[in-house]
C-alpha positions in Angstrom: 0.1 -0.1 -0.2 1.3 3.2 -1.2 0.9 6.6 0.9 1.6 9.8 -0.5 3.4 12.2 1.9 2.8 15.8 1.7 4.9 18.3 3.3 3.6 19.9 6.0 4.4 23.2 7.6 5.0 23.6 11.2 2.7 25.3 13.3 3.7 28.5 15.0 2.3 30.6 17.7 1.0 34.1 16.9 4.0 35.5 18.7 6.4 34.0 16.7 4.1 34.7 13.5 4.3 38.5 14.9 8.0 38.7 15.6 8.7 37.6 11.8 6.1 39.7 10.4 8.8 41.6 8.5 10.3 38.8 7.5 7.3 37.7 5.6 6.8 40.8 4.3 10.6 40.8 2.7 10.1 37.5 1.4 6.5 38.6 -0.5 8.5 41.7 -1.9 11.5 39.3 -3.5 8.8 36.7 -4.5 7.1 39.6 -6.6 10.4 41.2 -7.6 11.1 37.9 -9.1 8.4 38.2 -11.3 6.3 35.0 -9.5 3.0 34.8 -10.5 0.0 35.0 -7.7 -0.7 31.5 -7.7 2.8 30.2 -7.2 2.9 33.1 -4.6 0.0 31.7 -2.6 1.8 28.4 -2.2 4.7 30.0 -0.5 5.3 29.5 3.6 5.4 33.3 3.6 1.5 33.8 2.2 0.2 31.2 4.6 1.8 32.8 7.6 0.7 36.7 6.4 -2.8 35.0 6.0 -2.6 33.6 9.4 -1.7 36.7 11.0 -4.9 38.4 9.3 -7.0 35.6 10.1 -6.3 36.0 13.5 -5.7 39.6 14.1 -7.2 41.4 11.1 -7.2 44.9 12.8 -3.2 44.5 13.0 -2.1 43.0 10.0 -3.5 43.2 6.5 -5.0 40.6 4.1 -2.0 39.2 2.0 -3.9 40.0 -1.2 -3.8 43.6 -0.2 -0.2 43.5 0.4 0.3 41.7 -2.7 -0.9 44.7 -4.8 0.6 47.4 -2.9 4.0 45.5 -3.1 3.5 45.0 -6.8 2.7 48.5 -7.6 5.6 49.5 -5.7 7.9 47.2 -7.3 6.5 48.4 -10.7 6.9 51.9 -9.7 10.3 51.7 -8.5 11.3 50.1 -11.9 10.0 52.9 -13.6 
């Protein structure tokens, strides 16, 4: 009997998520700068962590979709 193993993302606490928020944003910015598609970015750990933060503390952390649009716009304007 064959079983397929899917990699799981380790669970983290809200405190750990908050402490690493700037790193997740930086990773998102780098992925956008590399030209990755939104679909590919949505499969990343940084996207999932940003989504967890938004779901847990929506008044403090923006939706990753919103961050994507803002960072993409900023990246495009920086390229001129």
